[in-house]
N, C-alpha and C positions, 0 to 999 in steps of 0.2 A: 566568711572567714571564722573558723572555730576558735575564738579567743574569749577568755574570761579573766576577771580581775581577782587576784588572790590576796588575802590579808597575810602578810609575812608572819606577823604575830597576831593571833586571833583577838578580836575585840573582847571576847569573854575573859581574856587574860590581861585586860587592862589597856590595850592599845586602841588607837583611834582609826577613823576612816581616811586619814590624811594620805596624800600621795606618797609620802616618805615610807609608809607602811604597806605599799601596794606594788604588785608586779603583774604584768599581763602575761598569761600563760595559756597554752592550748589545754583542752579538756584533760588529756592524758597526764600532762605535767602537773596540772592543778591537783589531780588526785594524788599523785606521788608526793607533791609538796605538802599536801594537807595531812599526810600520814608519816611525817618524819619521826623516826624513833631510833636514836643512835644505839640503843641496846638490842634492837631486833636484828637477827642475823640476815634477814632477807629484805629485799626491796631497795629501790633507788634512794640514795641519801641526798636530800636537799635541805640542808640546815638553813636557819634564818640568815646566817652570815653569808652562805653561798648564794642565796637568793638575792640578797642586797648587792653582792658583787656582780652577779650576772646581769641584774637590772642596770646597774651603773655602767657596765661595759657596753651594754646595748645602747644606752642613751649616748655614750661617748661615740660609738660607731655611727649612729644616726647624725649627730652634730657634725662629725668630721667627714660625712659622706663616704664612709669606708665599708659599705655594705656589699658583700660579694654574693653572687647568686649561688644556689646549692649545686653540688657536684652532679646530681642526677635529678631527673624530672619525677615529680610525684604524680602517679597516675590514679591512685586510689585513696579513698578515705574509709577506714575500717573502724567499726564499733560493735560492741556487744549489746544485744537486746534481749531482755527477759520478759516473756509473755506470761502474765499472771491470770489471764481470763480463759476459762475453759471453752467458752463459745468461740473465742478467737483462735485458740489452739485447734479446735475442731475444724474451723474454716481453713487454717493453714495446712493441716494434714490432708485436707481435700483439695489442695491446690488453689484455694480461693484467697487471694491476697489483696482484695479491693480495699480493705481497711488497714492494711499494713502501712505504718507511718513513714514510708519512703517513696521516692519517685520511681516509677517503672520497675517494680520488684519482679525478680525471677527466682523461683524456688529450686534449689539443687536437691534432687532426690538422693538420699543416702540411707545407710543403715540406721542412723539416729531417727530420721522421720518415720522409718518403717516401724521402729519400736514404739514411737509416740502414737502412730496410727493404730497399732495393736491395742494400746492402753485405751484409746478413745473408743475404738469399736467394741471393746469389751464392756463399756458402760451401758447400762440398760436404757438411759434416757438421753435426749439431745442436750440437756442442760445439767450441769453438776452444781449442786448447792454447796454452800459453805458448811452446812451442818445437816444432820438428820434428826428428826424428833424422837425423843425417848419416852420414858414413862411419865405420866402426869399424876400428881398427888393432890388430895383435897386440901391439905394443910402442910405447913413447915414441919410440924411435929410428926406427921405421918412419914414424911421424907426422911427426917433424921433418925427415926426409929428403924427404918430399913437400912440406912447407911450411917451408922453411928460414928464412923471414922472420917466422915466427909470434912473437907477443909472449908471453913467459913471465910469468905473473902472480905477484905477491907475495901470499902467502896470509895476510895480516894484515888487520885491520879498516880499515887506511888505504885498502884497495882494495875496490871494491864487489862483487868476485867471489871471495871466499876459497875457495869450494867448487871452483872451476875452476882448472886449471893452465895453460891457454894460451888465447889469443884471437887471432882474425884477421878480416880483412874478406872478405866473400864477393864473388865476381864476378857480373856480371849474368847470365852464362850458367848458372852453377850454381844461382842463385835461380830462373831460368826452368825449369831442368830438374828440380830437386830439391824446390822449395818451392811454386811458383806453382799447380801443379795440386792442391795440398792446402790452400791458404790463399787466401781471396778477397782479403784486404787486400793481401797481397804481389802478387798478380796485377794488381789495380787500380793499384797504385803503379808496377809495372814498365811497364804499358801507358801510364801517364801520363808516363813518362820520368824518374821520380825516381831519383837515383843510388843504387846498392846500399848505400852506407854509411848512407843515411838510411832504409833499409828493414829491415836485419837485421845481426846480428853473429854470428860463429861462435865457439863456446866448446868446449873439449875438457877431458875429465876422465877419471880412472881409474875405470871402471865395475866395481865389485867384485861386484855382484849377478849370480848365475849364472856364466857363463863370463867370466873376467876379460878386459877389453879396454880400449883407450884410445879413448874414444867422442867423436865430435863431435856437437853439436847446433846448429841454426839458431835463434837467439833471434828470436821474432816481435815486431814492433812492436805493443804493446798498443793495442786499440781502446777508446776511452772515449767516452761520450755525455754531453751536458750538458743539464740541464733547469732551467727556472725554475719553482719550486714556489710558488704563491701561495695562501695559506690565508685563508678568511673567519674573522676573529677577533671579529666582532661577534656580537650575540645574535639577529640576524634575517637572513633571506636577502638577499643582494646580487647584483647583476648585474655581471659583468666585461664592459665594453663594448668596449674596444680597448687594444692594446698599442702604445706609441710606442717606436720602436727605430731603430737603424741596421741596414740590411740589406746583407749581402755576397752578391751573386748570383754563383754559380760556374758555370763551364763544365766539367762533369765533376768529376773529383777535385779539381783546383785545390789541390794540395799547397802549403802555405806555413807558415813558422814562426808560432807563436802570437803573437809580438810584432810581426808584420807584417800589417797589414790590406790586403786588396785594395780596389779602389774600392768604396765603400759609398754608399748613399743613405738619407735619412731616410724612414721609412715608418710609416704607421699601419695596424696589422693588426686588423681587426674580429674580435672574439671572440663566441662564442655568447651571446646575451642571456638565456639561461635562468637563473633565480635559483639561486645557489649556496648550499646550506644552511650554517648555522653549523658551524664546524670542518672543513668539507670543503675540498679542495685541488684547484686546477686545475694540471695538470702540462703545461708548454709546452716542447717540445724546441727548443733554441736553437743547438746546435753539435755537431760531431763532431770528436773529437780523436784524435791518436796520441800515446800516452804515451812517455816516454823508453825507448830501447832498453836502457839500463843498469838498468832496473827500479826506479829511484827513485820514490817515491810521496809525496803530500802528508803532512806531519807532522800527526798527529791529536791534538787536545786531549783528546778522549774517544772511546770506541767501545763499541758494544753488539753482542754476538754472539747469534745465534739459529739453530736448526735449521729448515730449510725443506723443502718437499715434494719437491724434487729430490734430497734426500739430502746436499746441500752444507751448509756452514755459511756463513751470511750475516753480514757485519760492516757495521754502519752507524756512521758517526762524523762528526765535523766538525773542521776544522782549517785549516791554512795550507799552500798548495801553492807558495809562493814559490820553494822549492828546485828545482822542476821547470819553471819558466816557460821558461827558455832552451833546454830540451831537449824541449819539447812542440810538436807541429805541429797544424794544422787542415786538414781536408779537407772538400770540399763547401760548400754554402751555410751562412751563419751569421747569427744575429740578435744584436744587442748592445742589450738592453733599457735604456730610459731612464725610462719612466713607464708607469703603467696607469691608465685611466679607469674608475671604479667608480660605479655608481648604486645608491642604497639603495631601500628599499620606498616611500619618499615621493617617489621620482623626483628626489632630490637628487644631483647629479653631483659627484664629487670626483676630482682627479688626484693620485695618489700617486707620488712619485719612487722609483726603484729604483736601488740602488747598482750601479756597474759590475761586470761579471764580469771578474776579473783573476787568478783562481786563488789569490789570497791569502786568500779568504774563502768557504769552501765546505763543503758536506756531501758525504759519499761513500757509495757502496754498493759492496761487494766480496764475492766468494764464493770458497770454496776447498773442496777435498775434504780431510778429515782422513786422513792416510796414515801407516801405520807403515813404518819403514825399518830403522834400526839406530842404535846409539849413535855419538857423535862424539868424537874424541880431539883435544885441544888441548894445545899447549905454552905454559908461562909463560916469558916473556922480559922483559928490562928495558924493551923497547919495547911490551910488552903481550902479548896472546894471539896465537898463531900456529896456524893450522889444520893438522892432520896428515892427517886423513881419517876414514873410517868404519871401525868395528870389527864383526867377526862378520857381514859383509855377504853372504856367499855364499848363505845361505838361513835363513829363520826356524826357530827351535827346534833348530838344529843346533849342537852345541858345537864351537867353533873356537878355534884358538890363533894368536896374533900375537906375533912377536918383532921387536924393533927396538933400535937403539943410540941413546942420547941425543946429539944434535948439540951443537956449541959454543953457549954462551950460554943454554941452557935450564936453568931451576931447578925446574921442576915440571911434572907432567902432570895433566890434567883429563879425566875421562870424563863426558860430559854426555848425558843422555837428553832429547832436545828434541821428540820426536814422540809420536804416539798409540800407545804400546807400553810394554812392560816389558823392561828389560835385567837379565839374571842374570849377575853376575860370579862365576865359579867360583873363580878364583884370580888374584892379582896378585903377582908376585915381581920383585925388583930385585937383580941380581947373585946369583941363586939363593936369595935370602932372602925368605921369605914376608912380604908386607906386608898383604894383605887376602884374605879368603876368604868366600864365601857372602853377597855383597852384592847387594841388589835395588835398582834405580833405576827409579822411576816418572817420568812426564813432568815436565819442568822440575826434575829433581833431578840432582845431579852428585857426583862423588867425586874428590878431589884428593890427590896425594901428592908429596913432594919427591924430586927427582933431581938429579944433577950430570952434567956433560959426561963422556961415555964410558960411562955406566952401561948395562947390558944389562937390558931390561925384557921380561917375558913376561906376556901377558894371555890368560886362558882364560875363555870365556863364550859366551853366546848371547842372542838377543832373541826376543820373541814379541809379535805384534800383539795388541791388545785385541779382544775380541769385537765391540765397537762400531765398529771401524775399517771405513770404507766403501770405501777404495781402496788397493790394494796395488801398483799399477804404479809403478815408480820415476819420480820427477819431479825431475830435477836442478835445475831452476830454483827450485822451491819449497824444496828443500834448501838452496840458496844463500841464499835469503831468511831461512830459519830460522837458519842458521849465522851470517850477518852480524848479524842482530838480537841473537843471544846474545853475540857478541863486542863489540858496541857497548854493550849494556846491563848485562851482568854485571860484578860487581866482584871 
């Protein structure tokens, strides 16, 4: 049973977890209730007063045994699923649904999946990375001399990119020269005349692995695909006859913001009339998105992780993507489902309404490689944590020494192991006084110690990847996500 508990007034606004402030809702209504805005012209309105009344009336009906069965039988359970993993997208386009997180999936071939297959087949490699390496500089000064207008980043959790030190916009020429031949999405967007700032952003950071350098990367616009997953929740086979929707027909890429529809027409799309067994799911491709360049993702209420045959870790979850709506774009044709017509074994036809796809109510699939790198150092300040950088990064299992002086406003240091590895802290001294020695940090463990402005700190140690680590190539974008998550969630 798809039921969740909703806080009628959020805890963040001063209310508690008591039953008087709770109501049981299905996932769809939970999303609507959580986005009540009396000033917004669109959307279902569930005010706190209405929720309290609905809950009390339901409790009264249960106590009085006045619960009446629904007028019609529910045959289906429909939900939207956004796939954020290129390797998963590639599998789905090829008709491989082994890792699709539903029971007995059947892929419906349509114009949307044809467009997605075209994008995938245009890509020169089997895997699409989050970024492509750019120019490397010997020093910061050499970098800023070439790019004097670069934006220097604040390495706190207030900014989305604490791992990086600088950001700039690429030119059309350098994207064409350095990126397009390595990435199909960039090439298609350039050919469609999309401005460079809507395609990529350039980030620079101090690369400590191997030969130290100041390295640029081109952040690639993430490719997401959207599916309507419709499951047969009855006890007998049913036939999915047709999908009623709005259809946005595109000419080529047709890049546009998610919140802006191009001209659409009402359309009824016939579906295969083959009986769908109980618990089986029809997967209908409906749209192709470009996620935010800044890496923001839908906020998940829950997630489930599993190892898959590719060697990656797959994460399935569901949640709310309202935070990314304004920075998400659509390319290619798109369907906006409204209803589906279903026929049961007695040839009785029922039309089921389907809630709009608006990014605020969705399931997600994502994948990543677990990679060992090195521990991270943070400073404690009155404004919160500030990222310093990586420790012992030159090479794994090599004992290394780091010296630094504590800047103004810092009251503590934190060494955090955030990745698939073990950190060995041989010695920590402050002003030549031994603070710690012989400390081991496993994944998601940290060590903190107090300092004050002007202190001299010496750190000696090394890191070693776990035997299960699948990928050792440095991935600065993944490191940024890991660092940002730690700064936002740790206390």
